[in-house]
C-alpha positions as CSV (number, residue, x, y, z in Angstrom):
1,M,55.8,-24.1,-6.8
2,E,52.2,-24.9,-5.7
3,K,50.6,-27.7,-7.5
4,S,47.8,-27.2,-10.0
5,I,44.5,-28.8,-9.0
6,R,41.8,-30.3,-11.2
7,T,38.3,-29.8,-9.9
8,V,34.6,-29.6,-10.8
9,Y,33.9,-25.9,-11.2
10,A,30.1,-25.8,-11.3
11,P,27.3,-28.1,-10.1
12,H,26.4,-30.8,-12.7
13,E,23.5,-33.3,-12.8
14,S,23.0,-36.4,-15.0
15,E,20.7,-39.4,-15.0
16,K,20.6,-43.0,-16.4
17,V,18.5,-46.1,-16.0
18,I,20.0,-49.5,-15.3
19,E,17.8,-52.6,-15.1
20,K,14.8,-50.4,-14.2
21,S,16.7,-48.5,-11.4
22,R,17.1,-44.8,-11.8
23,F,20.6,-43.4,-11.0
24,I,20.7,-39.6,-10.6
25,T,24.2,-38.2,-10.2
26,Y,25.2,-34.8,-8.9
27,S,28.7,-33.3,-8.7
28,T,30.0,-30.0,-7.3
29,H,33.0,-28.1,-6.1
30,A,33.6,-28.5,-2.4
31,E,36.6,-26.9,-0.7
32,T,35.9,-28.3,2.7
33,E,34.3,-31.3,4.4
34,E,31.5,-28.9,5.6
35,E,30.8,-27.8,2.1
36,A,30.7,-31.4,0.8
37,R,28.4,-32.6,3.6
38,A,26.1,-29.6,3.0
39,F,25.9,-30.6,-0.6
40,I,25.0,-34.2,0.3
41,A,22.4,-33.0,2.7
42,D,20.8,-30.9,-0.1
43,V,20.7,-34.0,-2.4
44,R,19.1,-36.0,0.4
45,A,16.5,-33.3,0.9
46,K,15.6,-33.4,-2.8
47,H,15.2,-37.2,-2.8
48,T,13.6,-38.2,0.4
49,L,12.0,-41.2,-1.2
50,A,15.2,-42.6,-2.8
51,S,16.4,-46.1,-2.0
52,H,20.0,-44.9,-1.5
53,V,22.0,-41.7,-1.7
54,C,25.6,-42.9,-2.0
55,Y,28.6,-40.5,-2.2
56,A,32.2,-39.8,-2.2
57,F,34.3,-36.6,-1.9
58,I,37.8,-35.4,-1.8
59,S,37.5,-32.0,-0.2
60,D,41.0,-30.6,-0.1
61,K,43.9,-29.8,-2.5
62,L,46.2,-32.6,-1.3
63,G,43.8,-35.6,-1.4
64,N,44.1,-36.3,2.3
65,L,40.4,-35.6,3.2
66,Q,38.5,-38.4,1.6
67,R,35.1,-39.7,2.6
68,F,32.5,-42.1,1.1
69,S,29.3,-43.9,2.0
70,D,27.4,-46.9,0.6
71,D,24.2,-45.7,2.3
72,G,22.8,-49.2,2.8
73,E,24.1,-50.8,-0.4
74,P,26.3,-53.9,0.1
75,Q,29.7,-52.8,1.5
76,G,32.2,-51.6,-1.1
77,T,29.7,-51.5,-4.0
78,A,28.9,-47.7,-4.1
79,G,31.0,-45.3,-2.1
80,V,34.4,-46.7,-2.9
81,P,33.7,-47.1,-6.7
82,I,32.6,-43.4,-6.8
83,L,35.8,-42.4,-4.9
84,E,38.0,-44.4,-7.3
85,V,36.5,-42.5,-10.2
86,L,37.5,-39.2,-8.5
87,K,41.0,-40.5,-8.0
88,N,41.3,-41.9,-11.5
89,K,40.2,-38.5,-12.9
90,K,42.6,-36.7,-10.6
91,L,39.9,-34.5,-9.1
92,F,40.2,-32.6,-5.9
93,E,37.8,-30.4,-3.9
94,T,35.0,-32.3,-5.6
95,A,32.0,-34.2,-4.3
96,V,29.8,-36.7,-6.1
97,A,26.4,-38.1,-4.9
98,V,24.6,-40.9,-6.7
99,V,20.9,-41.3,-5.9
100,R,19.3,-44.6,-6.6
101,Y,15.6,-45.4,-7.0
102,F,15.3,-49.2,-6.9
103,G,13.4,-50.6,-9.9
104,G,12.9,-54.1,-8.6
105,V,15.8,-55.9,-10.3
106,K,18.8,-56.8,-8.1
107,L,22.1,-56.0,-9.8
108,G,24.4,-58.1,-7.6
109,A,27.7,-56.7,-6.2
110,G,29.5,-56.5,-9.5
111,G,26.5,-54.8,-11.2
112,L,26.3,-52.3,-8.4
113,V,30.0,-51.4,-8.7
114,R,29.6,-50.9,-12.4
115,A,26.4,-48.9,-12.0
116,Y,27.8,-46.5,-9.4
117,S,31.2,-46.1,-11.1
118,S,29.7,-45.5,-14.5
119,S,27.2,-43.1,-13.2
120,A,29.9,-41.0,-11.5
121,A,32.3,-41.2,-14.5
122,E,29.6,-40.2,-17.1
123,N,28.5,-37.3,-14.9
124,L,32.1,-36.0,-14.5
125,D,32.8,-36.4,-18.2
126,G,30.0,-33.9,-18.8
127,A,31.0,-31.5,-15.9
128,D,32.8,-28.2,-16.2
129,I,36.3,-29.2,-15.1
130,R,38.7,-26.4,-14.3
131,V,42.3,-26.2,-13.2
132,L,43.0,-24.2,-10.0
133,Q,46.4,-22.5,-10.3
134,M,48.1,-20.2,-7.8
135,C,47.8,-16.6,-9.0
136,A,49.2,-13.2,-8.0
137,E,47.2,-10.0,-8.1
138,Y,48.7,-6.9,-9.7
139,E,47.5,-3.4,-9.6
140,I,48.5,-1.7,-12.8
141,A,48.5,2.1,-12.7
142,V,48.7,4.1,-15.9
143,E,47.9,7.6,-17.2
144,Y,44.7,8.0,-19.3
145,T,46.8,8.2,-22.4
146,G,48.0,4.6,-21.8
147,I,44.6,2.9,-21.3
148,D,44.4,1.5,-24.8
149,G,47.9,0.1,-24.6
150,V,47.3,-1.7,-21.3
151,Q,43.9,-3.0,-22.4
152,K,45.4,-4.4,-25.7
153,F,48.2,-6.1,-23.7
154,L,45.8,-7.7,-21.2
155,A,43.6,-9.0,-24.0
156,S,46.5,-10.8,-25.5
157,R,47.7,-12.4,-22.3
158,D,46.5,-15.3,-20.1
159,C,45.3,-13.2,-17.2
160,A,42.0,-12.2,-15.6
161,L,40.9,-8.5,-15.4
162,L,39.2,-8.2,-12.0
163,S,38.4,-4.4,-12.0
164,A,39.2,-1.0,-13.3
165,D,39.2,2.2,-11.3
166,Y,39.2,5.5,-13.1
167,G,40.6,8.1,-10.7
168,E,43.5,10.4,-11.0
169,K,45.1,7.5,-12.8
170,V,43.5,4.4,-14.3
171,R,44.2,1.4,-12.1
172,F,43.6,-2.1,-13.4
173,L,43.5,-5.0,-11.0
174,V,44.5,-8.3,-12.7
175,A,45.2,-11.9,-11.6
176,V,48.2,-13.5,-13.3
177,K,49.3,-17.1,-13.0
178,K,52.2,-17.1,-10.5
179,A,54.3,-19.2,-12.9
180,N,54.0,-16.4,-15.5
181,E,54.1,-13.3,-13.4
182,K,57.8,-12.3,-14.0
183,A,57.4,-12.5,-17.7
184,F,54.0,-10.8,-17.6
185,V,55.4,-7.7,-15.7
186,K,58.5,-7.4,-17.9
187,E,56.5,-7.7,-21.1
188,L,53.9,-5.1,-19.9
189,V,56.6,-2.6,-18.9
190,D,58.4,-3.1,-22.2
191,H,55.1,-2.8,-24.1
192,M,54.3,0.5,-22.3
193,Q,57.9,1.7,-22.7
194,G,58.1,2.1,-18.9
195,K,55.0,4.3,-18.6
196,V,53.2,2.0,-16.2
197,V,53.5,1.0,-12.5
198,C,52.8,-2.6,-11.4
199,E,52.2,-3.3,-7.7
200,R,52.0,-6.9,-6.5
201,G,49.2,-7.9,-4.2
202,K,47.9,-11.1,-2.6
203,E,48.2,-14.7,-3.8
204,Y,45.4,-17.2,-4.2
205,Y,44.1,-20.1,-6.3
206,S,42.0,-19.2,-9.3
207,A,40.2,-21.4,-11.8
208,F,41.2,-21.7,-15.5
209,K,39.8,-23.8,-18.3
210,E,41.8,-26.8,-19.3
211,N,43.9,-26.3,-22.4
């Protein structure tokens, strides 16, 4: 069975001041290295006068594609601490950039590590974290007399209604967690007393809120 993936679902921004330096942190979902680098480029473009734009990202589902940068801070004081936060929170397909505007007070190596790691951690604590799970699409065909029955069943199950087509029959397109699909189909057929046709479609990862 494919693994479930924790990821940042939507862009999130946070800010804190440490010893007069401003630390502005951004996080986002990034499925590829190209997406992650485009995100970092956008952050740099917003903060052309910043002292540093340090970052880390894990932009795949297995954790093999990891990159980080200290962007001029002492080696090991920014990029790696941000990356360690991502690892500790078990986040994948996620990029974090921390912008620093130097306030005139040097923090020292230990202070920088704490500043960058805490900035990343606090940002991610406030981000919209979702779980990506492998899903299967199903087209559910039913006569018009069965619409209410199907709609009530779908509303009571952990699935996503993607579309409804009202033609000769009503066809609902839903996404169901792959781990639950057999039970879902059996329970739907039982609920509708066999007066429904379920046709399986493609598989893909879809985002669900954490329980």
